[in-house]
C-alpha positions in Angstrom: -145.7 -23.6 -7.2 -144.0 -22.5 -10.4 -140.5 -22.6 -9.2 -138.4 -23.5 -6.1 -137.0 -20.6 -4.1 -134.0 -22.2 -2.4 -133.2 -19.2 -0.1 -136.8 -19.2 1.2 -136.9 -23.0 1.4 -133.6 -23.4 3.2 -133.2 -20.5 5.7 -129.9 -21.9 6.9 -128.1 -20.7 3.9 -128.6 -17.1 4.9 -126.1 -17.7 7.7 -123.2 -18.7 5.7 -120.7 -15.9 5.5 -117.6 -17.2 3.6 -119.4 -18.8 0.6 -120.3 -16.5 -2.4 -123.8 -16.9 -3.9 -122.8 -18.5 -7.3 -120.7 -21.2 -5.4 -123.6 -21.9 -3.1 -126.1 -22.1 -6.0 -123.7 -24.5 -7.8 -123.7 -26.8 -4.8 -127.6 -26.6 -4.6 -127.9 -27.5 -8.3 -125.6 -30.6 -7.7 -127.8 -31.7 -4.8 -131.0 -31.3 -6.7 -129.6 -33.2 -9.6 -128.8 -36.1 -7.2 -132.4 -35.9 -6.1 -133.7 -36.0 -9.7 -131.4 -39.1 -10.4 -132.7 -40.9 -7.4 -136.4 -40.3 -8.4 -136.2 -40.6 -12.2 -133.1 -42.7 -12.6 -131.3 -40.0 -14.7 -130.9 -36.3 -14.9 -129.8 -36.3 -18.6 -133.1 -35.1 -19.8 -133.5 -32.4 -17.1 -132.6 -28.8 -17.1 -131.8 -27.2 -13.7 -132.0 -23.4 -14.1 -130.5 -21.4 -11.1 -131.2 -17.7 -10.6 -128.2 -16.5 -8.5 -129.9 -13.1 -8.0 -133.1 -14.1 -6.2 -132.3 -17.7 -5.2 -134.9 -19.2 -7.6 -134.4 -22.7 -9.1 -136.5 -24.3 -11.8 -136.3 -27.9 -12.9 -137.7 -28.9 -16.4 -137.9 -32.5 -17.6 -138.1 -33.4 -21.3 -139.5 -36.7 -22.6 -139.7 -38.0 -26.1 -143.3 -38.8 -27.4 -143.4 -42.4 -28.8 -146.1 -44.8 -30.2 -148.4 -46.4 -27.6 -146.9 -49.5 -26.2 -143.4 -48.6 -27.5 -142.0 -46.8 -24.4 -138.8 -48.5 -23.2 -138.1 -46.1 -20.4 -141.0 -44.0 -18.9 -138.4 -41.6 -17.4 -137.1 -40.7 -20.8 -140.2 -41.3 -23.0 -144.0 -40.8 -22.8 -146.6 -42.7 -24.9 -148.7 -40.7 -27.3 -152.0 -41.4 -25.6 -150.7 -40.1 -22.3 -149.2 -37.0 -24.0 -152.5 -36.2 -25.8 -154.3 -36.1 -22.4 -151.9 -33.2 -21.6 -152.1 -31.6 -25.1 -154.2 -32.9 -27.9 -151.8 -31.4 -30.6 -148.9 -33.7 -29.6 -147.6 -36.1 -32.3 -145.1 -38.9 -32.2 -141.5 -37.6 -32.2 -142.5 -34.4 -30.4 -140.9 -33.5 -27.0 -143.0 -33.1 -23.9 -141.5 -30.6 -21.5 -142.8 -30.4 -17.9 -141.8 -28.5 -14.8 -140.9 -30.5 -11.7 -142.1 -28.9 -8.4 -140.5 -29.1 -5.0 -143.6 -31.0 -3.6 -143.2 -33.8 -6.2 -140.0 -35.0 -4.4 -141.9 -35.7 -1.2 -141.2 -34.5 2.4 -138.6 -37.0 3.2 -136.5 -36.3 0.2 -136.7 -32.5 0.9 -135.6 -33.1 4.4 -132.7 -35.2 3.2 -131.8 -32.6 0.7 -131.7 -29.9 3.4 -129.4 -32.0 5.5 -127.0 -32.7 2.5 -127.0 -29.1 1.5 -126.1 -27.8 5.0 -123.3 -30.5 5.3 -121.8 -29.7 1.8 -121.9 -26.0 2.3 -120.4 -26.2 5.8 -117.6 -28.2 4.3 -117.1 -25.6 1.6 -117.2 -22.8 4.2 -114.5 -24.5 6.2 -112.3 -24.9 3.2 -112.8 -21.2 2.3 -111.8 -20.2 5.9 -108.7 -22.4 5.7 -107.7 -20.9 2.2 -108.4 -17.4 3.4 -106.2 -17.6 6.5 -103.5 -19.8 4.9 -102.9 -16.8 2.6 -102.8 -14.5 5.6 -100.0 -16.2 7.6 -97.8 -13.4 8.8 -100.5 -10.7 8.6 -102.0 -8.8 11.6 -105.6 -9.6 12.5 -107.9 -8.0 15.0 -110.6 -9.9 16.9 -112.8 -9.9 20.0 -112.2 -12.1 23.0 -115.0 -14.6 23.2 -113.7 -17.0 25.8 -110.7 -17.2 28.1 -109.3 -20.6 29.1 -106.3 -21.6 31.1 -104.1 -22.6 28.2 -105.6 -20.5 25.4 -107.9 -17.7 24.5 -110.7 -17.9 21.8 -110.9 -14.8 19.6 -113.6 -14.1 17.0 -112.8 -12.1 13.9 -115.2 -9.6 12.4 -116.9 -12.5 10.4 -117.2 -14.7 13.5 -114.4 -17.1 12.5 -112.6 -18.7 15.5 -109.0 -17.8 16.2 -106.9 -19.4 18.9 -104.3 -17.4 20.9 -102.4 -20.0 23.0 -100.9 -19.0 26.4 -97.4 -19.6 24.9 -98.1 -17.0 22.2 -99.2 -14.3 24.7 -97.0 -11.7 26.2 -96.5 -12.4 29.9 -98.3 -9.2 30.9 -101.3 -9.9 28.7 -104.6 -10.1 30.5 -107.8 -10.6 28.5 -111.5 -10.7 29.4 -114.5 -11.3 27.2 -115.2 -8.5 24.8 -111.6 -7.1 24.7 -110.2 -6.3 21.3 -107.0 -8.2 20.5 -104.4 -7.6 17.9 -102.0 -10.5 16.8 -100.4 -12.0 13.8 -101.5 -15.2 12.1 -98.9 -17.7 13.0 -100.1 -20.9 11.4 -103.2 -22.6 9.9 -103.9 -26.3 10.1 -106.8 -28.6 9.3 -107.8 -30.6 12.3 -110.5 -33.3 11.8 -111.8 -31.3 8.7 -111.9 -28.1 10.8 -109.6 -25.1 10.2 -107.4 -24.4 13.2 -106.1 -20.8 13.1 -103.3 -20.0 15.5 -102.4 -16.4 16.2 -99.4 -14.9 18.1 -98.4 -11.8 20.0 -94.9 -13.1 20.7 -93.7 -13.8 17.2 -91.0 -11.5 15.7 -93.4 -11.1 12.7 -95.9 -9.3 15.0 -93.4 -6.6 16.0 -92.5 -6.3 12.3 -96.1 -5.8 11.2 -96.6 -3.2 13.9 -93.5 -1.3 12.6 -94.9 -1.5 9.1 -98.2 0.0 10.3 -96.5 2.8 12.3 -93.6 3.7 10.0 -94.5 4.6 6.4 -90.9 4.4 5.2 -90.9 0.7 6.1 -94.3 0.0 4.4 -93.0 1.8 1.3 -89.8 -0.2 1.3 -87.5 2.8 1.9 -86.4 1.3 5.2 -85.8 -2.6 5.5 -86.1 -4.5 8.7 -83.1 -6.9 8.6 -83.7 -8.8 11.7 -85.9 -8.8 14.9 -85.2 -10.7 18.2 -87.5 -10.6 21.1 -87.9 -11.6 24.8 -91.6 -10.9 24.7 -92.8 -8.4 27.2 -89.2 -7.7 28.3 -87.0 -6.5 25.5 -86.6 -6.5 21.6 -83.8 -5.5 19.3 -84.7 -4.4 15.7 -81.9 -4.0 13.1 -82.9 -1.6 10.3 -81.2 -0.4 7.1 -82.0 2.4 4.7 -81.0 2.4 1.0 -81.5 6.1 0.9 -78.7 8.1 2.5 -81.1 11.0 3.2 -83.2 8.8 5.5 -82.1 8.1 9.1 -83.7 4.6 9.6 -83.5 4.7 13.4 -84.9 8.2 13.7 -87.7 7.3 11.3 -88.6 4.2 13.3 -88.6 6.1 16.6 -90.3 9.2 15.4 -90.3 12.7 16.8 -90.0 12.4 20.5 -90.7 8.7 20.2 -94.1 9.3 18.7 -94.0 6.3 16.4 -92.5 3.7 18.7 -94.6 4.6 21.7 -97.7 3.0 20.2 -95.8 -0.1 19.5 -94.4 -0.2 23.1 -97.9 0.2 24.5 -99.2 -2.6 22.3 -96.5 -4.9 23.5 -97.1 -4.1 27.2 -94.1 -1.9 27.7 -91.6 -4.0 26.0 -88.3 -2.2 25.6 -87.4 -1.8 21.9 -83.9 -1.0 20.8 -83.8 0.1 17.1 -80.3 -0.1 15.8 -78.6 0.6 12.4 -77.6 -2.7 10.6 -74.1 -2.9 9.4 -71.8 -5.6 7.8 -69.0 -4.5 10.1 -69.4 -7.1 12.8 -67.5 -5.3 15.5 -69.7 -2.2 15.0 -72.8 -4.3 14.8 -72.1 -6.0 18.1 -71.2 -2.6 19.6 -74.7 -1.3 18.6 -76.4 -4.5 19.5 -75.2 -4.2 23.2 -76.6 -0.7 23.5 -77.0 1.1 25.8 -73.7 -0.1 27.1 -70.5 1.7 25.8 -67.8 -0.9 24.8 -64.1 -0.3 25.2 -62.9 -3.0 22.8 -63.9 -6.3 21.1 -62.0 -9.4 20.2 -63.6 -11.6 17.6 -63.2 -15.2 16.7 -65.0 -15.4 13.3 -64.5 -19.2 13.1 -66.1 -20.0 16.4 -68.5 -17.0 16.1 -67.5 -15.7 19.5 -66.9 -12.2 20.7 -65.0 -11.1 23.9 -66.3 -7.7 24.8 -64.3 -5.5 27.2 -66.1 -2.7 29.1 -65.6 -0.4 32.1 -67.1 -1.8 35.3 -70.0 0.6 35.4 -71.0 -0.6 31.8 -71.1 -4.3 32.5 -74.6 -4.4 34.1 -75.9 -2.3 31.2 -74.4 -4.7 28.6 -75.9 -7.7 30.4 -79.3 -6.1 31.1 -82.0 -7.1 33.6 -82.2 -10.9 33.7 -79.5 -11.1 31.1 -81.9 -10.1 28.3 -79.7 -7.5 26.6 -76.6 -9.7 26.1 -78.8 -12.6 25.1 -80.7 -10.6 22.4 -77.5 -9.0 21.2 -76.1 -12.6 20.6 -79.2 -13.7 18.7 -79.2 -10.5 16.6 -75.6 -10.7 15.6 -75.1 -14.5 15.5 -72.1 -14.3 17.9 -71.8 -15.7 21.3 -70.8 -12.7 23.4 -68.8 -12.9 26.6 -68.4 -9.7 28.7 -65.1 -8.8 30.5 -64.0 -5.8 32.6 -60.9 -3.9 31.4 -57.6 -5.4 32.5 -56.5 -2.4 34.6 -59.7 -2.5 36.7 -59.1 -6.2 37.3 -55.7 -5.5 38.9 -57.5 -3.7 41.9 -60.2 -6.4 42.0 -60.2 -10.1 42.7 -61.4 -12.8 40.3 -64.4 -14.6 41.8 -62.8 -17.9 41.1 -60.2 -17.1 43.8 -63.0 -17.8 46.4 -63.6 -21.4 45.2 -62.2 -22.8 48.5 -64.8 -20.9 50.5 -67.8 -20.7 48.0 -69.4 -23.6 46.1 -68.5 -23.7 42.4 -72.2 -23.8 41.4 -72.8 -20.5 43.3 -69.8 -19.0 41.5 -71.0 -20.2 38.2 -74.3 -18.5 38.9 -72.7 -15.2 39.4 -70.5 -15.7 36.3 -73.6 -16.5 34.3 -74.9 -13.0 34.8 -71.6 -11.3 34.1 -70.4 -10.9 37.7 -67.0 -12.5 37.5 -65.1 -10.4 40.1 -65.6 -9.7 43.8 -66.2 -6.0 43.4 -68.7 -6.5 40.6 -70.8 -8.6 43.0 -70.3 -6.2 46.0 -71.4 -3.2 43.8 -74.9 -4.6 43.7 -77.5 -4.8 46.5 -78.8 -8.0 47.9 -82.2 -7.3 46.3 -80.6 -6.7 42.9 -78.6 -9.9 43.2 -81.7 -12.0 44.1 -83.4 -10.6 41.0 -80.5 -11.3 38.6 -79.6 -14.8 39.9 -81.3 -17.9 40.9 -79.8 -17.8 44.3 -81.6 -17.5 47.7 -81.2 -14.3 49.7 -79.5 -16.1 52.6 -76.9 -17.6 50.2 -76.1 -14.2 48.7 -75.6 -12.6 52.1 -73.1 -15.3 53.0 -71.3 -14.7 49.7 -71.2 -10.9 50.3 -69.8 -11.4 53.8 -67.0 -13.6 52.4 -66.2 -11.2 49.6 -66.3 -8.2 51.8 -63.7 -9.7 54.2 -61.2 -9.7 51.3 -61.1 -5.9 51.2 -61.1 -5.2 54.9 
């Protein structure tokens, strides 16, 4: 054979997706040079010519022609008599150039070369995948579910690279089966035992931010800035936005006409409630907006302790706290203030502070009611048994006993 076609000889290389041909050919050349060194002792007098277009590789060895009996190294020199057997016109001092064929290395050497090549290119491919995804941390990727396990789901991207979606990075309502398309953000990329481990997430705030960038051109173009995002995945999220152009309403642009822009995001997040609010440096106003949809009567701030006492009408308290306390918790994370909710003083005069019942009700039960913003007797009585079971960690029987004690106060 006149040359060595590497792609035909080593079919495995056709399967490598992340290595460009020139890089692959460079690796092949290095491996063949190692084979030459092993067989001839040196590769200094050998030219390895790689054709990256068709996968051909030619090896040419050059030896100096010397007087008979004067060859010090047969790998570098050839004696005149031997040279003349090849070409009678050769003279001492000429160079003899010969082509080395694949067969000349022997079957064992070729099998070893294939093994080395596959190993080196696999290593290179892993490095390329690692670099590629390391640069994509924070970006959205889409893949297909390949396998679902108890603690994580294996996703394959469009090139067949493996992405891991841990259960902790899934929205509680997520349910995947083989073949489903999944959208997530690249959370982190590590090398584990020389293998790239790519972790993706659907619960990270960055995922919600990228979804907004996809749906809202003004954010993608930089006309609207997302200042902060806080989430309780699958339950609620708050997004503070700001526009540097007075002509643009940032909240309106994010929500879209009749909610057209935000609906797609809500569906992707399994009906997660998303509150989009205008960012402001006025902390009182910022807290007021963060507690939406509740309407606040007044706020007392302690900037040193980063606390805020928020006063509302009784019918607004449950709105401010939200189901499971998510609204008030997210408002605190968004603003950086610890928020405490209180009913207005004039309403309290007709009511009874829940602490007044400490001689009849255990303190840990009272603390549980206060934890969800129910700090007066009437605020507890205003809710049904079912609603109180949902909001607190108390048993139904315990709640019924408490309601009976509180009701007696007003009879």
